[in-house]
C-alpha positions as YAML, in Angstrom:
chain: A
units: angstrom
residues:
- id: 1
  name: MET
  ca: [0.00, 0.00, 0.00]
- id: 2
  name: LYS
  ca: [1.58, 3.23, -1.16]
- id: 3
  name: ARG
  ca: [-1.22, 5.66, -0.40]
- id: 4
  name: LEU
  ca: [-3.31, 6.49, 2.65]
- id: 5
  name: ILE
  ca: [-6.31, 8.76, 2.09]
- id: 6
  name: VAL
  ca: [-8.34, 9.98, 5.05]
- id: 7
  name: ALA
  ca: [-11.95, 10.77, 4.09]
- id: 8
  name: ALA
  ca: [-12.48, 13.72, 6.41]
- id: 9
  name: GLY
  ca: [-16.24, 13.50, 6.76]
- id: 10
  name: GLY
  ca: [-16.90, 9.91, 5.76]
- id: 11
  name: GLY
  ca: [-19.87, 9.24, 3.48]
- id: 12
  name: GLY
  ca: [-19.29, 10.72, 0.05]
- id: 13
  name: ASP
  ca: [-15.76, 11.79, 0.99]
- id: 14
  name: ALA
  ca: [-14.78, 8.10, 0.80]
- id: 15
  name: VAL
  ca: [-16.17, 7.88, -2.75]
- id: 16
  name: ALA
  ca: [-14.33, 11.05, -3.72]
- id: 17
  name: ALA
  ca: [-11.16, 9.58, -2.20]
- id: 18
  name: ALA
  ca: [-11.35, 6.70, -4.67]
- id: 19
  name: MET
  ca: [-11.74, 9.18, -7.52]
- id: 20
  name: LEU
  ca: [-8.82, 11.23, -6.19]
- id: 21
  name: HIS
  ca: [-6.57, 8.18, -6.02]
- id: 22
  name: THR
  ca: [-7.10, 7.32, -9.68]
- id: 23
  name: ALA
  ca: [-6.69, 10.95, -10.76]
- id: 24
  name: LEU
  ca: [-3.47, 11.62, -8.87]
- id: 25
  name: TYR
  ca: [-1.83, 8.22, -8.62]
- id: 26
  name: GLY
  ca: [-3.34, 6.10, -11.40]
- id: 27
  name: ASP
  ca: [-3.49, 2.36, -10.98]
- id: 28
  name: GLU
  ca: [-0.02, 1.99, -9.50]
- id: 29
  name: ASP
  ca: [-1.45, 0.47, -6.34]
- id: 30
  name: GLN
  ca: [-4.62, 0.55, -4.31]
- id: 31
  name: ALA
  ca: [-5.13, 2.89, -1.40]
- id: 32
  name: VAL
  ca: [-6.21, 2.44, 2.17]
- id: 33
  name: ILE
  ca: [-9.12, 4.83, 2.61]
- id: 34
  name: LEU
  ca: [-9.72, 5.62, 6.27]
- id: 35
  name: THR
  ca: [-13.34, 6.69, 6.68]
- id: 36
  name: TYR
  ca: [-16.29, 6.86, 9.01]
- id: 37
  name: ALA
  ca: [-19.25, 4.50, 8.91]
- id: 38
  name: TRP
  ca: [-21.71, 7.35, 9.29]
- id: 39
  name: ASP
  ca: [-24.57, 7.29, 6.82]
- id: 40
  name: ARG
  ca: [-27.80, 9.21, 6.54]
- id: 41
  name: LEU
  ca: [-30.78, 7.89, 8.44]
- id: 42
  name: LEU
  ca: [-32.34, 6.45, 5.28]
- id: 43
  name: ILE
  ca: [-29.33, 4.08, 5.16]
- id: 44
  name: ASP
  ca: [-28.58, 3.78, 8.86]
- id: 45
  name: PRO
  ca: [-31.54, 4.51, 11.16]
- id: 46
  name: VAL
  ca: [-29.25, 4.62, 14.21]
- id: 47
  name: PRO
  ca: [-28.02, 8.19, 14.94]
- id: 48
  name: GLY
  ca: [-24.30, 8.95, 14.95]
- id: 49
  name: PRO
  ca: [-21.28, 7.03, 13.62]
- id: 50
  name: ARG
  ca: [-20.80, 3.28, 13.85]
- id: 51
  name: GLY
  ca: [-17.86, 1.59, 15.55]
- id: 52
  name: PRO
  ca: [-16.26, -1.84, 15.14]
- id: 53
  name: ASN
  ca: [-18.81, -3.39, 17.53]
- id: 54
  name: ASN
  ca: [-21.57, -2.53, 15.07]
- id: 55
  name: PHE
  ca: [-20.22, -4.90, 12.37]
- id: 56
  name: THR
  ca: [-19.53, -8.55, 11.79]
- id: 57
  name: GLY
  ca: [-16.76, -9.70, 9.47]
- id: 58
  name: LEU
  ca: [-14.26, -6.88, 9.99]
- id: 59
  name: GLN
  ca: [-10.56, -7.57, 9.43]
- id: 60
  name: HIS
  ca: [-7.67, -6.43, 11.61]
- id: 61
  name: LEU
  ca: [-5.22, -4.08, 9.89]
- id: 62
  name: THR
  ca: [-3.53, -2.94, 13.11]
- id: 63
  name: PRO
  ca: [-4.52, -3.33, 16.79]
- id: 64
  name: ALA
  ca: [-6.76, -0.24, 16.63]
- id: 65
  name: VAL
  ca: [-7.84, -0.31, 12.97]
- id: 66
  name: ARG
  ca: [-10.32, -2.62, 11.26]
- id: 67
  name: ALA
  ca: [-10.94, -2.94, 7.55]
- id: 68
  name: VAL
  ca: [-14.50, -3.23, 6.25]
- id: 69
  name: PRO
  ca: [-14.42, -5.89, 3.49]
- id: 70
  name: ALA
  ca: [-17.26, -6.67, 1.12]
- id: 71
  name: GLU
  ca: [-18.45, -9.56, 3.26]
- id: 72
  name: ALA
  ca: [-18.73, -7.43, 6.43]
- id: 73
  name: ARG
  ca: [-22.23, -6.67, 7.62]
- id: 74
  name: PRO
  ca: [-23.64, -4.02, 9.95]
- id: 75
  name: ILE
  ca: [-25.51, -5.48, 12.91]
- id: 76
  name: ALA
  ca: [-29.20, -4.61, 12.74]
- id: 77
  name: PRO
  ca: [-30.72, -2.12, 13.10]
- id: 78
  name: ALA
  ca: [-27.55, -0.32, 11.97]
- id: 79
  name: GLY
  ca: [-26.82, 0.13, 8.27]
- id: 80
  name: SER
  ca: [-23.71, 1.05, 6.28]
- id: 81
  name: THR
  ca: [-22.65, 1.77, 2.70]
- id: 82
  name: LEU
  ca: [-19.07, 0.63, 3.37]
- id: 83
  name: PRO
  ca: [-19.41, -3.10, 2.57]
- id: 84
  name: ARG
  ca: [-20.95, -2.26, -0.82]
- id: 85
  name: LEU
  ca: [-18.19, 0.28, -1.49]
- id: 86
  name: ALA
  ca: [-15.63, -2.41, -0.69]
- id: 87
  name: ALA
  ca: [-17.39, -4.78, -3.09]
- id: 88
  name: GLU
  ca: [-17.44, -2.30, -5.99]
- id: 89
  name: LEU
  ca: [-14.12, -0.47, -5.56]
- id: 90
  name: PRO
  ca: [-10.61, -1.95, -5.39]
- id: 91
  name: HIS
  ca: [-9.46, -0.08, -2.28]
- id: 92
  name: THR
  ca: [-9.24, -1.10, 1.37]
- id: 93
  name: PHE
  ca: [-11.79, 0.78, 3.45]
- id: 94
  name: ALA
  ca: [-10.59, 1.18, 7.02]
- id: 95
  name: LEU
  ca: [-12.96, 2.25, 9.78]
- id: 96
  name: ILE
  ca: [-12.47, 5.50, 11.68]
- id: 97
  name: ASP
  ca: [-13.68, 4.90, 15.23]
- id: 98
  name: PRO
  ca: [-14.52, 8.26, 16.84]
- id: 99
  name: HIS
  ca: [-15.82, 6.74, 20.07]
- id: 100
  name: HIS
  ca: [-12.41, 7.33, 21.70]
- id: 101
  name: GLY
  ca: [-12.32, 10.95, 20.60]
- id: 102
  name: VAL
  ca: [-9.46, 12.65, 18.82]
- id: 103
  name: GLU
  ca: [-6.95, 10.69, 20.88]
- id: 104
  name: GLY
  ca: [-8.31, 7.42, 19.53]
- id: 105
  name: ILE
  ca: [-8.22, 8.50, 15.89]
- id: 106
  name: THR
  ca: [-4.70, 9.87, 16.34]
- id: 107
  name: ARG
  ca: [-3.70, 6.42, 17.58]
- id: 108
  name: GLN
  ca: [-5.36, 4.80, 14.56]
- id: 109
  name: LEU
  ca: [-3.47, 7.07, 12.18]
- id: 110
  name: GLU
  ca: [-0.15, 6.48, 13.92]
- id: 111
  name: GLU
  ca: [-0.62, 2.72, 13.71]
- id: 112
  name: LEU
  ca: [-1.44, 2.86, 9.99]
- id: 113
  name: VAL
  ca: [1.58, 5.05, 9.27]
- id: 114
  name: SER
  ca: [3.86, 2.77, 11.28]
- id: 115
  name: HIS
  ca: [2.48, -0.41, 9.71]
- id: 116
  name: PHE
  ca: [2.28, 0.64, 6.06]
- id: 117
  name: SER
  ca: [4.85, 3.48, 5.75]
- id: 118
  name: PRO
  ca: [2.75, 5.06, 2.98]
- id: 119
  name: GLU
  ca: [4.43, 7.23, 0.36]
- id: 120
  name: SER
  ca: [1.69, 9.82, 0.74]
- id: 121
  name: ILE
  ca: [-1.09, 10.70, 3.17]
- id: 122
  name: ASP
  ca: [-3.94, 12.88, 1.97]
- id: 123
  name: LEU
  ca: [-6.76, 14.27, 4.11]
- id: 124
  name: LEU
  ca: [-9.65, 14.89, 1.71]
- id: 125
  name: ASP
  ca: [-12.76, 16.99, 2.30]
- id: 126
  name: VAL
  ca: [-15.53, 17.55, -0.22]
- id: 127
  name: GLY
  ca: [-17.10, 20.98, 0.14]
- id: 128
  name: GLY
  ca: [-14.67, 22.73, 2.45]
- id: 129
  name: ASP
  ca: [-16.51, 22.68, 5.78]
- id: 130
  name: ILE
  ca: [-13.29, 21.39, 7.33]
- id: 131
  name: LEU
  ca: [-12.22, 25.06, 7.06]
- id: 132
  name: ALA
  ca: [-15.13, 26.32, 9.13]
- id: 133
  name: ARG
  ca: [-14.65, 28.14, 12.42]
- id: 134
  name: GLY
  ca: [-17.54, 26.25, 13.93]
- id: 135
  name: ASP
  ca: [-20.06, 29.02, 14.50]
- id: 136
  name: GLU
  ca: [-21.17, 29.80, 10.94]
- id: 137
  name: PRO
  ca: [-24.98, 29.89, 10.60]
- id: 138
  name: THR
  ca: [-24.92, 27.72, 7.46]
- id: 139
  name: LEU
  ca: [-22.76, 25.00, 9.05]
- id: 140
  name: LYS
  ca: [-24.68, 21.77, 9.67]
- id: 141
  name: SER
  ca: [-22.22, 18.88, 10.07]
- id: 142
  name: PRO
  ca: [-18.82, 19.96, 11.41]
- id: 143
  name: LEU
  ca: [-18.12, 17.10, 13.80]
- id: 144
  name: ALA
  ca: [-16.50, 14.44, 11.62]
- id: 145
  name: ASP
  ca: [-14.31, 16.90, 9.72]
- id: 146
  name: ALA
  ca: [-13.15, 18.64, 12.90]
- id: 147
  name: VAL
  ca: [-12.23, 15.36, 14.59]
- id: 148
  name: THR
  ca: [-10.18, 14.09, 11.65]
- id: 149
  name: LEU
  ca: [-8.49, 17.47, 11.21]
- id: 150
  name: ALA
  ca: [-7.52, 17.60, 14.88]
- id: 151
  name: ALA
  ca: [-6.17, 14.05, 14.76]
- id: 152
  name: CYS
  ca: [-4.18, 14.57, 11.56]
- id: 153
  name: CYS
  ca: [-2.51, 17.64, 13.06]
- id: 154
  name: GLN
  ca: [-1.10, 15.51, 15.87]
- id: 155
  name: VAL
  ca: [0.44, 12.77, 13.73]
- id: 156
  name: ASN
  ca: [4.18, 12.89, 13.21]
- id: 157
  name: ALA
  ca: [4.02, 12.41, 9.46]
- id: 158
  name: PRO
  ca: [3.55, 14.70, 6.46]
- id: 159
  name: ILE
  ca: [-0.19, 14.96, 5.73]
- id: 160
  name: ARG
  ca: [-1.55, 17.00, 2.84]
- id: 161
  name: LEU
  ca: [-4.99, 18.56, 3.26]
- id: 162
  name: LEU
  ca: [-6.98, 18.65, 0.02]
- id: 163
  name: VAL
  ca: [-10.35, 20.36, -0.44]
- id: 164
  name: THR
  ca: [-12.39, 19.55, -3.53]
- id: 165
  name: GLY
  ca: [-15.74, 20.83, -4.68]
- id: 166
  name: PRO
  ca: [-15.52, 24.01, -2.59]
- id: 167
  name: GLY
  ca: [-19.01, 25.06, -1.54]
- id: 168
  name: LEU
  ca: [-20.72, 21.97, -2.97]
- id: 169
  name: ASP
  ca: [-21.81, 20.57, 0.39]
- id: 170
  name: GLY
  ca: [-24.02, 23.59, 1.05]
- id: 171
  name: GLU
  ca: [-22.24, 24.27, 4.34]
- id: 172
  name: LEU
  ca: [-19.97, 27.23, 3.56]
- id: 173
  name: PRO
  ca: [-20.39, 29.49, 0.52]
- id: 174
  name: LEU
  ca: [-17.53, 29.46, -1.97]
- id: 175
  name: ASP
  ca: [-16.88, 33.15, -1.39]
- id: 176
  name: ASP
  ca: [-16.21, 32.42, 2.29]
- id: 177
  name: LEU
  ca: [-13.68, 29.75, 1.36]
- id: 178
  name: ARG
  ca: [-11.69, 31.47, -1.37]
- id: 179
  name: GLY
  ca: [-9.19, 33.14, 0.95]
- id: 180
  name: ALA
  ca: [-8.31, 29.84, 2.62]
- id: 181
  name: LEU
  ca: [-7.89, 27.71, -0.49]
- id: 182
  name: GLY
  ca: [-4.36, 27.10, -1.68]
- id: 183
  name: PRO
  ca: [-3.13, 26.15, -5.15]
- id: 184
  name: ILE
  ca: [-5.12, 23.88, -7.44]
- id: 185
  name: VAL
  ca: [-3.43, 20.47, -7.64]
- id: 186
  name: HIS
  ca: [-5.97, 18.89, -9.98]
- id: 187
  name: THR
  ca: [-9.28, 19.53, -11.73]
- id: 188
  name: PHE
  ca: [-11.49, 16.47, -12.04]
- id: 189
  name: THR
  ca: [-12.74, 15.51, -15.48]
- id: 190
  name: ALA
  ca: [-15.37, 13.12, -16.78]
- id: 191
  name: ARG
  ca: [-12.62, 10.54, -17.20]
- id: 192
  name: ASP
  ca: [-11.78, 10.75, -13.50]
- id: 193
  name: VAL
  ca: [-15.40, 10.00, -12.61]
- id: 194
  name: GLU
  ca: [-15.54, 6.73, -14.54]
- id: 195
  name: PRO
  ca: [-14.04, 4.50, -11.78]
- id: 196
  name: ILE
  ca: [-16.85, 5.52, -9.40]
- id: 197
  name: SER
  ca: [-19.67, 5.86, -11.93]
- id: 198
  name: SER
  ca: [-21.45, 2.70, -10.78]
- id: 199
  name: VAL
  ca: [-21.26, 3.84, -7.15]
- id: 200
  name: LEU
  ca: [-22.89, 7.18, -8.00]
- id: 201
  name: GLU
  ca: [-25.97, 5.30, -9.20]
- id: 202
  name: TRP
  ca: [-26.81, 4.26, -5.62]
- id: 203
  name: HIS
  ca: [-24.71, 6.21, -3.13]
- id: 204
  name: PRO
  ca: [-26.77, 8.94, -1.41]
- id: 205
  name: SER
  ca: [-24.05, 11.61, -1.09]
- id: 206
  name: GLU
  ca: [-25.30, 14.88, -2.58]
- id: 207
  name: ALA
  ca: [-21.98, 16.74, -2.39]
- id: 208
  name: THR
  ca: [-19.96, 14.04, -4.14]
- id: 209
  name: GLY
  ca: [-22.77, 13.65, -6.66]
- id: 210
  name: MET
  ca: [-22.51, 17.34, -7.51]
- id: 211
  name: LEU
  ca: [-18.72, 17.05, -7.60]
- id: 212
  name: ALA
  ca: [-19.00, 14.30, -10.19]
- id: 213
  name: ALA
  ca: [-21.60, 16.24, -12.16]
- id: 214
  name: THR
  ca: [-19.40, 19.33, -12.37]
- id: 215
  name: ALA
  ca: [-16.49, 17.14, -13.46]
- id: 216
  name: ARG
  ca: [-18.75, 15.90, -16.25]
- id: 217
  name: GLY
  ca: [-19.45, 19.49, -17.30]
- id: 218
  name: VAL
  ca: [-22.81, 20.16, -15.62]
- id: 219
  name: ARG
  ca: [-23.29, 23.85, -14.78]
- id: 220
  name: GLY
  ca: [-26.15, 25.77, -13.21]
- id: 221
  name: THR
  ca: [-27.76, 25.88, -9.76]
- id: 222
  name: CYS
  ca: [-28.58, 22.71, -7.85]
- id: 223
  name: GLU
  ca: [-31.09, 22.50, -5.01]
- id: 224
  name: MET
  ca: [-30.14, 20.05, -2.27]
- id: 225
  name: ARG
  ca: [-31.27, 18.69, 1.10]
- id: 226
  name: ASP
  ca: [-34.70, 18.96, 2.65]
- id: 227
  name: ALA
  ca: [-34.28, 22.73, 2.98]
- id: 228
  name: GLY
  ca: [-33.65, 23.18, -0.75]
- id: 229
  name: LEU
  ca: [-30.30, 24.91, -0.44]
- id: 230
  name: PRO
  ca: [-29.23, 26.44, -3.79]
- id: 231
  name: VAL
  ca: [-25.67, 25.43, -4.68]
- id: 232
  name: PRO
  ca: [-23.89, 26.94, -7.72]
- id: 233
  name: LEU
  ca: [-22.41, 24.39, -10.14]
- id: 234
  name: THR
  ca: [-19.46, 26.30, -11.59]
- id: 235
  name: ASN
  ca: [-15.98, 25.74, -12.98]
- id: 236
  name: GLU
  ca: [-14.75, 25.79, -9.36]
- id: 237
  name: GLY
  ca: [-16.75, 22.64, -8.62]
- id: 238
  name: PRO
  ca: [-14.32, 19.99, -9.89]
- id: 239
  name: THR
  ca: [-11.15, 21.68, -8.59]
- id: 240
  name: VAL
  ca: [-8.91, 20.13, -5.93]
- id: 241
  name: HIS
  ca: [-7.05, 22.64, -3.74]
- id: 242
  name: GLU
  ca: [-4.19, 22.05, -1.37]
- id: 243
  name: VAL
  ca: [-4.64, 23.80, 1.99]
- id: 244
  name: ASP
  ca: [-2.06, 24.29, 4.71]
- id: 245
  name: LEU
  ca: [-2.95, 21.89, 7.52]
- id: 246
  name: ASP
  ca: [-1.86, 24.20, 10.33]
- id: 247
  name: GLU
  ca: [-3.75, 27.12, 8.83]
- id: 248
  name: ALA
  ca: [-6.88, 24.99, 8.65]
- id: 249
  name: LEU
  ca: [-6.51, 24.14, 12.33]
- id: 250
  name: SER
  ca: [-5.98, 27.78, 13.21]
- id: 251
  name: ARG
  ca: [-9.28, 28.63, 11.46]
- id: 252
  name: ASN
  ca: [-11.24, 25.76, 12.99]
- id: 253
  name: GLU
  ca: [-12.03, 26.67, 16.58]
- id: 254
  name: PHE
  ca: [-14.02, 23.47, 17.07]
- id: 255
  name: ALA
  ca: [-11.11, 21.27, 15.94]
- id: 256
  name: ARG
  ca: [-8.73, 23.08, 18.28]
- id: 257
  name: GLY
  ca: [-11.14, 22.66, 21.16]
- id: 258
  name: ILE
  ca: [-11.44, 18.88, 20.85]
- id: 259
  name: THR
  ca: [-7.74, 18.03, 20.46]
- id: 260
  name: THR
  ca: [-7.46, 16.20, 23.81]
- id: 261
  name: THR
  ca: [-10.86, 14.48, 23.78]
- id: 262
  name: ALA
  ca: [-10.91, 10.78, 24.65]
- id: 263
  name: THR
  ca: [-14.60, 10.00, 24.01]
- id: 264
  name: LEU
  ca: [-17.27, 10.89, 21.47]
- id: 265
  name: ASP
  ca: [-19.37, 12.25, 24.33]
- id: 266
  name: ASP
  ca: [-16.59, 14.76, 25.05]
- id: 267
  name: VAL
  ca: [-16.58, 15.81, 21.38]
- id: 268
  name: GLU
  ca: [-20.36, 16.23, 21.41]
- id: 269
  name: ALA
  ca: [-20.27, 18.33, 24.56]
- id: 270
  name: LEU
  ca: [-17.74, 20.69, 23.01]
- id: 271
  name: SER
  ca: [-19.76, 20.80, 19.79]
- id: 272
  name: ARG
  ca: [-22.74, 22.05, 21.77]
- id: 273
  name: GLU
  ca: [-20.51, 24.60, 23.50]
- id: 274
  name: ILE
  ca: [-18.57, 25.89, 20.48]
- id: 275
  name: CYS
  ca: [-21.03, 25.37, 17.61]
- id: 276
  name: GLY
  ca: [-24.21, 25.71, 19.60]
- id: 277
  name: TYR
  ca: [-25.51, 22.24, 18.72]
- id: 278
  name: SER
  ca: [-24.57, 18.61, 18.14]
- id: 279
  name: GLU
  ca: [-25.50, 17.18, 14.76]
- id: 280
  name: ILE
  ca: [-25.96, 13.80, 16.45]
- id: 281
  name: ASP
  ca: [-28.70, 15.39, 18.58]
- id: 282
  name: TYR
  ca: [-30.33, 16.47, 15.31]
- id: 283
  name: GLU
  ca: [-30.14, 12.88, 14.06]
- id: 284
  name: ARG
  ca: [-31.60, 11.60, 17.32]
- id: 285
  name: ASN
  ca: [-34.56, 13.94, 16.99]
- id: 286
  name: LYS
  ca: [-35.10, 13.15, 13.32]
- id: 287
  name: ALA
  ca: [-34.83, 9.40, 13.96]
- id: 288
  name: THR
  ca: [-37.58, 9.66, 16.55]
- id: 289
  name: TRP
  ca: [-39.73, 11.64, 14.12]
- id: 290
  name: LEU
  ca: [-39.17, 9.13, 11.32]
- id: 291
  name: LYS
  ca: [-40.27, 6.24, 13.53]
- id: 292
  name: GLU
  ca: [-43.59, 7.98, 14.03]
- id: 293
  name: GLN
  ca: [-44.28, 8.30, 10.29]
- id: 294
  name: ALA
  ca: [-46.75, 5.95, 8.67]
- id: 295
  name: PRO
  ca: [-45.37, 3.55, 6.03]
- id: 296
  name: ALA
  ca: [-45.33, 5.31, 2.69]
- id: 297
  name: LYS
  ca: [-46.39, 4.05, -0.71]
- id: 298
  name: LEU
  ca: [-45.35, 5.29, -4.13]
- id: 299
  name: ASP
  ca: [-48.14, 6.15, -6.56]
- id: 300
  name: PRO
  ca: [-46.31, 6.67, -9.89]
- id: 301
  name: GLU
  ca: [-48.95, 8.86, -11.53]
- id: 302
  name: ALA
  ca: [-49.37, 11.07, -8.48]
- id: 303
  name: ALA
  ca: [-45.59, 11.30, -8.02]
- id: 304
  name: LEU
  ca: [-45.05, 12.53, -11.58]
- id: 305
  name: THR
  ca: [-47.81, 15.12, -11.16]
- id: 306
  name: GLN
  ca: [-46.17, 16.33, -7.96]
- id: 307
  name: LEU
  ca: [-42.83, 16.41, -9.75]
- id: 308
  name: ASP
  ca: [-44.22, 18.69, -12.47]
- id: 309
  name: GLN
  ca: [-45.39, 21.17, -9.84]
- id: 310
  name: PHE
  ca: [-42.09, 21.01, -7.97]
- id: 311
  name: GLU
  ca: [-40.09, 21.56, -11.17]
- id: 312
  name: ALA
  ca: [-42.22, 24.57, -12.16]
- id: 313
  name: GLU
  ca: [-41.64, 26.15, -8.76]
- id: 314
  name: ALA
  ca: [-37.92, 25.32, -8.86]
- id: 315
  name: ARG
  ca: [-37.53, 26.90, -12.31]
- id: 316
  name: SER
  ca: [-39.08, 30.08, -10.95]
- id: 317
  name: ARG
  ca: [-36.30, 30.10, -8.34]
- id: 318
  name: GLY
  ca: [-33.64, 29.82, -11.04]
- id: 319
  name: VAL
  ca: [-32.86, 26.19, -10.26]
- id: 320
  name: THR
  ca: [-31.45, 24.06, -13.08]
- id: 321
  name: HIS
  ca: [-30.75, 20.79, -11.24]
- id: 322
  name: THR
  ca: [-31.59, 18.97, -8.06]
- id: 323
  name: THR
  ca: [-30.69, 15.83, -6.16]
- id: 324
  name: PHE
  ca: [-32.87, 12.79, -5.66]
- id: 325
  name: ARG
  ca: [-32.79, 13.35, -1.93]
- id: 326
  name: ARG
  ca: [-34.22, 16.83, -2.47]
- id: 327
  name: ILE
  ca: [-36.96, 15.50, -4.77]
- id: 328
  name: THR
  ca: [-37.85, 12.75, -2.31]
- id: 329
  name: GLU
  ca: [-38.27, 15.17, 0.57]
- id: 330
  name: ALA
  ca: [-39.89, 17.95, -1.49]
- id: 331
  name: LEU
  ca: [-42.56, 15.49, -2.64]
- id: 332
  name: ASN
  ca: [-43.04, 14.44, 1.01]
- id: 333
  name: PHE
  ca: [-41.97, 10.85, 0.50]
- id: 334
  name: ASN
  ca: [-40.25, 8.79, 3.14]
- id: 335
  name: GLY
  ca: [-36.51, 8.47, 2.52]
- id: 336
  name: SER
  ca: [-36.94, 4.71, 2.15]
- id: 337
  name: LEU
  ca: [-38.68, 5.41, -1.17]
- id: 338
  name: ARG
  ca: [-35.80, 7.43, -2.59]
- id: 339
  name: GLU
  ca: [-34.48, 4.62, -4.81]
- id: 340
  name: ASP
  ca: [-37.94, 3.61, -6.06]
- id: 341
  name: LEU
  ca: [-38.72, 7.23, -6.90]
- id: 342
  name: ARG
  ca: [-35.36, 7.63, -8.59]
- id: 343
  name: GLN
  ca: [-35.96, 4.60, -10.81]
- id: 344
  name: LEU
  ca: [-39.45, 5.84, -11.69]
- id: 345
  name: LEU
  ca: [-38.15, 9.24, -12.76]
- id: 346
  name: ILE
  ca: [-35.22, 7.94, -14.79]
- id: 347
  name: THR
  ca: [-37.41, 5.36, -16.53]
- id: 348
  name: SER
  ca: [-40.20, 7.84, -17.23]
- id: 349
  name: ARG
  ca: [-38.06, 10.81, -18.27]
- id: 350
  name: PRO
  ca: [-34.54, 9.60, -19.08]
- id: 351
  name: GLU
  ca: [-33.68, 12.82, -20.92]
- id: 352
  name: LYS
  ca: [-33.78, 14.71, -17.61]
- id: 353
  name: TYR
  ca: [-31.08, 12.57, -15.95]
- id: 354
  name: ASP
  ca: [-27.77, 14.43, -15.76]
- id: 355
  name: ALA
  ca: [-26.07, 11.63, -13.85]
- id: 356
  name: PRO
  ca: [-26.17, 11.61, -10.92]
- id: 357
  name: LEU
  ca: [-28.40, 14.74, -10.78]
- id: 358
  name: TRP
  ca: [-31.89, 15.48, -12.07]
- id: 359
  name: ARG
  ca: [-32.19, 18.32, -14.58]
- id: 360
  name: ILE
  ca: [-35.04, 20.72, -13.90]
- id: 361
  name: THR
  ca: [-34.83, 22.65, -17.17]
- id: 362
  name: ALA
  ca: [-36.36, 21.11, -20.29]
- id: 363
  name: SER
  ca: [-34.15, 19.61, -23.00]
- id: 364
  name: ALA
  ca: [-34.79, 22.54, -25.35]
- id: 365
  name: GLU
  ca: [-33.68, 25.12, -22.80]
...
């Protein structure tokens, strides 16, 4: 193993890490991608990140690090996208365990560096929220990025921080990030997306989906999440910037505050203090709400009628694209119906599919 890539926020960052590896290093060797098992509630109904005890079939890489192979399985009711990623991509997906705080992840990193002696270590964040202070009103999910940033800054090894798709996660506007972004080391192209194209057909990450779309040349404004955040799809979207690791830590008050934490509870407490909230609390509340919802059914004709109304309203807002998560929630469907709705739309109106996004504007526009 020549390369270690740390997916700063887990989720779609792990998919982007696979794309980054091919783009920067080719097929010389496969990477170890260190990532969280922390999926949206439609995948994993249990709030917060999963640890090794939530899986069967993990493999030891080092005393503190487990790999998630294709045959691994989350223990119900937990869910995880990692086994399927391991089945479809050639890399080794290693599990970040945040339950021992920043100290535990620092130990994991040190063991991987000692065991593999990688030629390069990249810390990758899609969107740029790793550069947040922690108190920005648009910030929604700072915890994972802050923990990995704090841990990487304590490892005695050269680690390069890379930010791709600045602004695409809807957390920090691109204009707020420009001053912190360093030189461009790569700009993703459609060719770079090919190794992960099959994954994009099912993986729920909106930010990495938009990253791939911009690499394929899609431009416009994309609405995302349940709140319908408008995200510009511009030439900045597919860029990969190097950022000074120490400067990122100096910006990120939350990451600095959790440096000596030894439990996830400690990290959460400081998140409430510094950021004003814990995103895991948000997941706890939403999970409770979802349990109270009646089972949903998909009526194709009614769904397409609702879609027409949604698209007309979105066009009036200047929206050109949206994500399937946004459509699912805007049409008031349960998240469990996202894939069924997606298949219905693509089958019914294939010309509107700008993979992996849905195009709002008509073909003639």
